[in-house]
N, CA, C and O atoms as a GROMACS GRO file, in nm:
protein
  276
    1UNK      N    1   0.083  -0.148   0.020
    1UNK     CA    2  -0.012   0.009  -0.030
    1UNK      C    3   0.087   0.141   0.004
    1UNK      O    4   0.192   0.138   0.069
    2UNK      N    5   0.037   0.230  -0.044
    2UNK     CA    6   0.151   0.298  -0.060
    2UNK      C    7   0.148   0.408   0.041
    2UNK      O    8   0.224   0.503   0.022
    3UNK      N    9   0.063   0.408   0.154
    3UNK     CA   10   0.096   0.450   0.316
    3UNK      C   11   0.133   0.353   0.371
    3UNK      O   12   0.054   0.259   0.361
    4UNK      N   13   0.256   0.328   0.448
    4UNK     CA   14   0.269   0.229   0.576
    4UNK      C   15   0.362   0.105   0.478
    4UNK      O   16   0.422   0.138   0.376
    5UNK      N   17   0.362  -0.003   0.518
    5UNK     CA   18   0.483  -0.085   0.500
    5UNK      C   19   0.393  -0.194   0.365
    5UNK      O   20   0.283  -0.249   0.368
    6UNK      N   21   0.483  -0.188   0.274
    6UNK     CA   22   0.395  -0.302   0.171
    6UNK      C   23   0.491  -0.427   0.184
    6UNK      O   24   0.607  -0.406   0.218
    7UNK      N   25   0.455  -0.538   0.163
    7UNK     CA   26   0.459  -0.636   0.164
    7UNK      C   27   0.636  -0.667   0.100
    7UNK      O   28   0.706  -0.758   0.143
    8UNK      N   29   0.682  -0.565  -0.013
    8UNK     CA   30   0.798  -0.608  -0.039
    8UNK      C   31   0.874  -0.452   0.022
    8UNK      O   32   0.944  -0.384  -0.054
    9UNK      N   33   0.850  -0.416   0.147
    9UNK     CA   34   0.934  -0.306   0.190
    9UNK      C   35   1.086  -0.307   0.179
    9UNK      O   36   1.152  -0.226   0.114
   10UNK      N   37   1.139  -0.417   0.257
   10UNK     CA   38   1.266  -0.426   0.250
   10UNK      C   39   1.325  -0.399   0.108
   10UNK      O   40   1.398  -0.304   0.077
   11UNK      N   41   1.274  -0.519   0.013
   11UNK     CA   42   1.348  -0.469  -0.120
   11UNK      C   43   1.321  -0.312  -0.165
   11UNK      O   44   1.403  -0.242  -0.223
   12UNK      N   45   1.230  -0.285  -0.138
   12UNK     CA   46   1.207  -0.123  -0.179
   12UNK      C   47   1.323  -0.056  -0.126
   12UNK      O   48   1.409  -0.010  -0.202
   13UNK      N   49   1.332  -0.045   0.040
   13UNK     CA   50   1.425   0.020   0.095
   13UNK      C   51   1.603  -0.013   0.022
   13UNK      O   52   1.689   0.072   0.001
   14UNK      N   53   1.609  -0.128   0.002
   14UNK     CA   54   1.723  -0.173  -0.057
   14UNK      C   55   1.772  -0.103  -0.211
   14UNK      O   56   1.890  -0.101  -0.245
   15UNK      N   57   1.685  -0.061  -0.276
   15UNK     CA   58   1.663  -0.021  -0.436
   15UNK      C   59   1.690   0.152  -0.384
   15UNK      O   60   1.783   0.223  -0.424
   16UNK      N   61   1.615   0.180  -0.316
   16UNK     CA   62   1.605   0.352  -0.273
   16UNK      C   63   1.743   0.368  -0.220
   16UNK      O   64   1.807   0.439  -0.298
   17UNK      N   65   1.807   0.332  -0.128
   17UNK     CA   66   1.933   0.358  -0.080
   17UNK      C   67   2.048   0.308  -0.209
   17UNK      O   68   2.143   0.380  -0.240
   18UNK      N   69   2.022   0.181  -0.271
   18UNK     CA   70   2.173   0.173  -0.366
   18UNK      C   71   2.116   0.266  -0.481
   18UNK      O   72   2.216   0.288  -0.550
   19UNK      N   73   2.022   0.324  -0.531
   19UNK     CA   74   2.006   0.409  -0.620
   19UNK      C   75   2.028   0.561  -0.576
   19UNK      O   76   2.048   0.653  -0.656
   20UNK      N   77   2.022   0.574  -0.427
   20UNK     CA   78   2.001   0.759  -0.368
   20UNK      C   79   1.872   0.788  -0.425
   20UNK      O   80   1.849   0.904  -0.461
   21UNK      N   81   1.806   0.720  -0.433
   21UNK     CA   82   1.654   0.794  -0.510
   21UNK      C   83   1.571   0.854  -0.396
   21UNK      O   84   1.559   0.797  -0.287
   22UNK      N   85   1.516   0.971  -0.423
   22UNK     CA   86   1.423   1.052  -0.322
   22UNK      C   87   1.291   0.951  -0.293
   22UNK      O   88   1.234   0.946  -0.184
   23UNK      N   89   1.245   0.854  -0.440
   23UNK     CA   90   1.160   0.798  -0.396
   23UNK      C   91   1.142   0.679  -0.479
   23UNK      O   92   1.203   0.679  -0.586
   24UNK      N   93   1.066   0.574  -0.447
   24UNK     CA   94   1.075   0.414  -0.509
   24UNK      C   95   0.968   0.346  -0.516
   24UNK      O   96   0.946   0.281  -0.414
   25UNK      N   97   0.868   0.333  -0.626
   25UNK     CA   98   0.793   0.279  -0.655
   25UNK      C   99   0.806   0.131  -0.739
   25UNK      O  100   0.822   0.134  -0.861
   26UNK      N  101   0.796  -0.033  -0.648
   26UNK     CA  102   0.860  -0.110  -0.685
   26UNK      C  103   0.722  -0.195  -0.682
   26UNK      O  104   0.630  -0.221  -0.604
   27UNK      N  105   0.758  -0.219  -0.796
   27UNK     CA  106   0.594  -0.346  -0.861
   27UNK      C  107   0.656  -0.490  -0.876
   27UNK      O  108   0.743  -0.512  -0.960
   28UNK      N  109   0.619  -0.566  -0.808
   28UNK     CA  110   0.657  -0.757  -0.802
   28UNK      C  111   0.550  -0.819  -0.887
   28UNK      O  112   0.431  -0.804  -0.859
   29UNK      N  113   0.588  -0.882  -0.982
   29UNK     CA  114   0.482  -1.015  -1.059
   29UNK      C  115   0.513  -1.146  -0.992
   29UNK      O  116   0.627  -1.191  -0.997
   30UNK      N  117   0.396  -1.220  -0.915
   30UNK     CA  118   0.442  -1.310  -0.884
   30UNK      C  119   0.596  -1.328  -0.803
   30UNK      O  120   0.679  -1.404  -0.854
   31UNK      N  121   0.619  -1.280  -0.718
   31UNK     CA  122   0.767  -1.270  -0.659
   31UNK      C  123   0.718  -1.385  -0.520
   31UNK      O  124   0.607  -1.435  -0.500
   32UNK      N  125   0.850  -1.401  -0.437
   32UNK     CA  126   0.811  -1.474  -0.284
   32UNK      C  127   0.689  -1.473  -0.245
   32UNK      O  128   0.621  -1.572  -0.218
   33UNK      N  129   0.651  -1.345  -0.241
   33UNK     CA  130   0.506  -1.284  -0.145
   33UNK      C  131   0.437  -1.270  -0.220
   33UNK      O  132   0.345  -1.199  -0.179
   34UNK      N  133   0.422  -1.310  -0.358
   34UNK     CA  134   0.266  -1.307  -0.436
   34UNK      C  135   0.340  -1.179  -0.488
   34UNK      O  136   0.455  -1.140  -0.470
   35UNK      N  137   0.209  -1.115  -0.573
   35UNK     CA  138   0.220  -1.005  -0.652
   35UNK      C  139   0.199  -0.889  -0.551
   35UNK      O  140   0.127  -0.910  -0.453
   36UNK      N  141   0.250  -0.784  -0.566
   36UNK     CA  142   0.242  -0.654  -0.454
   36UNK      C  143   0.318  -0.543  -0.508
   36UNK      O  144   0.378  -0.529  -0.615
   37UNK      N  145   0.302  -0.479  -0.424
   37UNK     CA  146   0.380  -0.330  -0.459
   37UNK      C  147   0.431  -0.265  -0.304
   37UNK      O  148   0.393  -0.292  -0.190
   38UNK      N  149   0.525  -0.176  -0.351
   38UNK     CA  150   0.561  -0.080  -0.198
   38UNK      C  151   0.625   0.029  -0.276
   38UNK      O  152   0.697   0.028  -0.376
   39UNK      N  153   0.579   0.121  -0.200
   39UNK     CA  154   0.651   0.301  -0.218
   39UNK      C  155   0.753   0.335  -0.088
   39UNK      O  156   0.756   0.287   0.025
   40UNK      N  157   0.817   0.417  -0.139
   40UNK     CA  158   0.901   0.485  -0.019
   40UNK      C  159   0.926   0.616  -0.082
   40UNK      O  160   1.018   0.633  -0.162
   41UNK      N  161   0.840   0.712  -0.042
   41UNK     CA  162   0.870   0.862  -0.095
   41UNK      C  163   0.803   0.959  -0.055
   41UNK      O  164   0.681   0.943  -0.044
   42UNK      N  165   0.859   1.076  -0.024
   42UNK     CA  166   0.780   1.206   0.034
   42UNK      C  167   0.635   1.185   0.036
   42UNK      O  168   0.592   1.083  -0.018
   43UNK      N  169   0.582   1.239   0.073
   43UNK     CA  170   0.398   1.230   0.060
   43UNK      C  171   0.378   1.346  -0.080
   43UNK      O  172   0.282   1.330  -0.155
   44UNK      N  173   0.469   1.451  -0.101
   44UNK     CA  174   0.431   1.523  -0.226
   44UNK      C  175   0.449   1.424  -0.336
   44UNK      O  176   0.381   1.455  -0.433
   45UNK      N  177   0.524   1.307  -0.353
   45UNK     CA  178   0.574   1.215  -0.464
   45UNK      C  179   0.439   1.120  -0.439
   45UNK      O  180   0.364   1.087  -0.531
   46UNK      N  181   0.424   1.089  -0.327
   46UNK     CA  182   0.321   0.993  -0.347
   46UNK      C  183   0.170   1.022  -0.390
   46UNK      O  184   0.085   0.942  -0.428
   47UNK      N  185   0.163   1.138  -0.375
   47UNK     CA  186   0.061   1.237  -0.400
   47UNK      C  187   0.017   1.212  -0.546
   47UNK      O  188  -0.092   1.186  -0.597
   48UNK      N  189   0.141   1.228  -0.593
   48UNK     CA  190   0.185   1.267  -0.763
   48UNK      C  191   0.169   1.122  -0.855
   48UNK      O  192   0.156   1.115  -0.977
   49UNK      N  193   0.175   1.016  -0.764
   49UNK     CA  194   0.195   0.861  -0.764
   49UNK      C  195   0.090   0.838  -0.891
   49UNK      O  196   0.135   0.803  -1.000
   50UNK      N  197  -0.040   0.859  -0.872
   50UNK     CA  198  -0.156   0.831  -0.984
   50UNK      C  199  -0.129   0.840  -1.084
   50UNK      O  200  -0.121   0.742  -1.158
   51UNK      N  201  -0.095   1.012  -1.138
   51UNK     CA  202  -0.047   1.054  -1.215
   51UNK      C  203   0.024   1.012  -1.305
   51UNK      O  204   0.008   1.015  -1.427
   52UNK      N  205   0.133   0.958  -1.222
   52UNK     CA  206   0.296   0.930  -1.284
   52UNK      C  207   0.209   0.767  -1.353
   52UNK      O  208   0.202   0.746  -1.474
   53UNK      N  209   0.163   0.688  -1.267
   53UNK     CA  210   0.132   0.614  -1.314
   53UNK      C  211   0.081   0.573  -1.434
   53UNK      O  212   0.122   0.475  -1.496
   54UNK      N  213  -0.030   0.664  -1.479
   54UNK     CA  214  -0.126   0.703  -1.566
   54UNK      C  215  -0.002   0.741  -1.677
   54UNK      O  216   0.001   0.676  -1.782
   55UNK      N  217   0.081   0.824  -1.658
   55UNK     CA  218   0.172   0.841  -1.752
   55UNK      C  219   0.234   0.718  -1.815
   55UNK      O  220   0.239   0.692  -1.936
   56UNK      N  221   0.281   0.646  -1.711
   56UNK     CA  222   0.398   0.523  -1.790
   56UNK      C  223   0.307   0.466  -1.842
   56UNK      O  224   0.325   0.451  -1.963
   57UNK      N  225   0.172   0.409  -1.785
   57UNK     CA  226   0.098   0.333  -1.883
   57UNK      C  227   0.070   0.384  -1.986
   57UNK      O  228   0.100   0.309  -2.079
   58UNK      N  229   0.015   0.496  -2.029
   58UNK     CA  230   0.034   0.536  -2.161
   58UNK      C  231   0.155   0.498  -2.230
   58UNK      O  232   0.148   0.420  -2.326
   59UNK      N  233   0.256   0.542  -2.194
   59UNK     CA  234   0.378   0.509  -2.276
   59UNK      C  235   0.416   0.386  -2.299
   59UNK      O  236   0.509   0.366  -2.377
   60UNK      N  237   0.340   0.264  -2.224
   60UNK     CA  238   0.379   0.145  -2.232
   60UNK      C  239   0.288   0.093  -2.349
   60UNK      O  240   0.323   0.011  -2.434
   61UNK      N  241   0.139   0.170  -2.338
   61UNK     CA  242   0.055   0.117  -2.462
   61UNK      C  243   0.125   0.150  -2.598
   61UNK      O  244   0.134   0.077  -2.697
   62UNK      N  245   0.178   0.291  -2.577
   62UNK     CA  246   0.208   0.337  -2.704
   62UNK      C  247   0.316   0.256  -2.768
   62UNK      O  248   0.322   0.230  -2.889
   63UNK      N  249   0.405   0.216  -2.672
   63UNK     CA  250   0.536   0.126  -2.692
   63UNK      C  251   0.478   0.032  -2.783
   63UNK      O  252   0.516   0.029  -2.900
   64UNK      N  253   0.337  -0.089  -2.716
   64UNK     CA  254   0.294  -0.171  -2.788
   64UNK      C  255   0.245  -0.097  -2.909
   64UNK      O  256   0.317  -0.131  -3.002
   65UNK      N  257   0.144   0.000  -2.955
   65UNK     CA  258   0.104   0.027  -3.072
   65UNK      C  259   0.226   0.045  -3.168
   65UNK      O  260   0.220  -0.007  -3.280
   66UNK      N  261   0.335   0.116  -3.128
   66UNK     CA  262   0.430   0.132  -3.264
   66UNK      C  263   0.505   0.039  -3.274
   66UNK      O  264   0.586   0.052  -3.365
   67UNK      N  265   0.517  -0.108  -3.181
   67UNK     CA  266   0.601  -0.195  -3.198
   67UNK      C  267   0.705  -0.191  -3.147
   67UNK      O  268   0.794  -0.264  -3.192
   68UNK      N  269   0.733  -0.106  -3.035
   68UNK     CA  270   0.867  -0.104  -2.982
   68UNK      C  271   0.886  -0.183  -2.846
   68UNK      O  272   0.992  -0.185  -2.784
   69UNK      N  273   0.822  -0.218  -2.825
   69UNK     CA  274   0.819  -0.335  -2.682
   69UNK      C  275   0.796  -0.478  -2.735
   69UNK      O  276   0.790  -0.573  -2.656
   0.00000   0.00000   0.00000
């Protein structure tokens, strides 16, 4: 869940620290703990997450449509 601990929070922490990122959204598909996600970011970035994900989805769709994925 975006607020509080997610099932992949430890992995999210590792990625955030290794990359020196301000925030991380980690999505896992069929992992050891099942499918899930974790978010670590300041609240102002978490508030922007829905729009970021919508833009990302559009980019993925465009890549499929153009044959680049």
